[in-house]
N, C-alpha and C positions, 0 to 999 in steps of 0.2 A: 609423694605417694602415686603407687600407680593403678590405673582404672583400667578396666576392663573395655578391647575394642566393642561396637556393637556388631553383634553375630550376624546379620543379615545383610549389612553393606546400607547403604544409604537410604534413608527413609524420604520416600515422597512426599512433598510439602502438602499441608491440608489444602483441601479446595474451600476458600470461607463465601463464598458466594454460591447462591443456590441458582437453580437450570432456569429459575424465569430471567435471572439477575444476566447469564449468559444470552439469553436466545435478544433480551432486550439490546444488550451490548454486540451483538451477531449484528443487529439492523440500526443500531441508534449509532454507532461509530462512523460507518459511512455516511450517515445521513447529515450528522455534524460537518462530518470531514468535506463532504461534495458543498453543503452550503456556504464554507469558508472559500474553497476552491472557487466556486462562481462567483463569490464576490470579489474575489481576488483576480479571477479573468476579469469582469467587467471594468473592477477600476484602473489595470491595466490597460483594456483597451479605451476607455474614456481620458487617460492622460491627463489629468488633472480637470476637464472642461466639466460642463454641467452632466448634470444624472436626468438622461432622456428614459424615456417611456422604451426606447429599443436599448439601449445601455442594460435596462433591467430585465427586458426580455432572455438579451443573451447572457445575462447570468443567472438567471431559472432556467433556461435550457443548458448551459454550460454544466451548473448544479445538478439536475438531473440525469444529464450525461455521466456524468462522473459517478453518482451513486449507483447508477443501473450497473455501469462498468465495474465498479469497485466492488458491489455485491456480487457479481459475475463471477470474477477472480477469487476471493475470498471462500466463493463455494466449490468451484473446479477446478482452481489448480493444486490443491491438494489431493485430487485424485491421480494426478500425474504422477511420475517417477521423476526423483529430485530435477534433475536436469530441466527440463521441460518446466517442473514447478519452478524454480529460479528464473527458468525464460520468461515467464507469463509473468509472473510479477515483478522483475526489473523491467520488462518491457511496457506494463502498464504504467511505472512509476518514470521511465524515462518518455513517454510520449506525454503524460501529464506535464512533466516542468519544460519537454520542449514546448507544447501549444502554451502554457504559461508565458512562457519567453515570448513566442511568436506576436503575443498580442500586445507587446513593446513597442513594435514596430521595426524590431530588428529581421536581417535577412532569414530566409528559411534554411539557409547553410548554416547560419550561425545557430538558429533555433535548433538543428537536425542534429549538427557539433555538440550541443551542449546537451540535449536531448540520451544520444549516444553514450555521453560521458558517463552520464548518472546512471543510465541501465546496465553500463560495464560494471562500475562502483557495485551497485547493489544486488547484480547477478555474483559477483564473488563473495559478498558478506553472505547471500541467503544460500549458495551453492554449500560455501563453506559449515554454513548453519546445519544445513541439511547433512550433509556430508557426515558430520561427526554427530548427527542424533539417530541416524538410521544405520539397518544391520546391510549387509552384501542384498538382501532382495528387496530391500526398501521399505520394511516395517519401522515404523518408530520403536526407539528403545526407550523405555517408561521407567 
């Protein structure tokens, strides 16, 4: 038995969350990620040794810096063209991974190489996504 195709193309998926949930997630996700990142950086830095006050302070400052930068990137990167949008987000991710790796005691060159490799891979993924979801002027296709 044949069925008729939908006349209007594809329907947009419904948004099941309210505006309050979106606002809470906009700030809650970077905070949770920052706390995990700060703990991870502090754990890498102490290398299995005892937890000290300086180590806790380092983790808190690292978490705060990550949270502020993550919110700034999430707020201002979508205002840029797709190339810069991808570059800003991938640069943040690459720098974050490179910094974590540098806290293990590895050389700066290895940390930089890993950060650049991660940034290049993420740039490719983000650019492809934005390129396929925007029109020629950079407006998102909904």
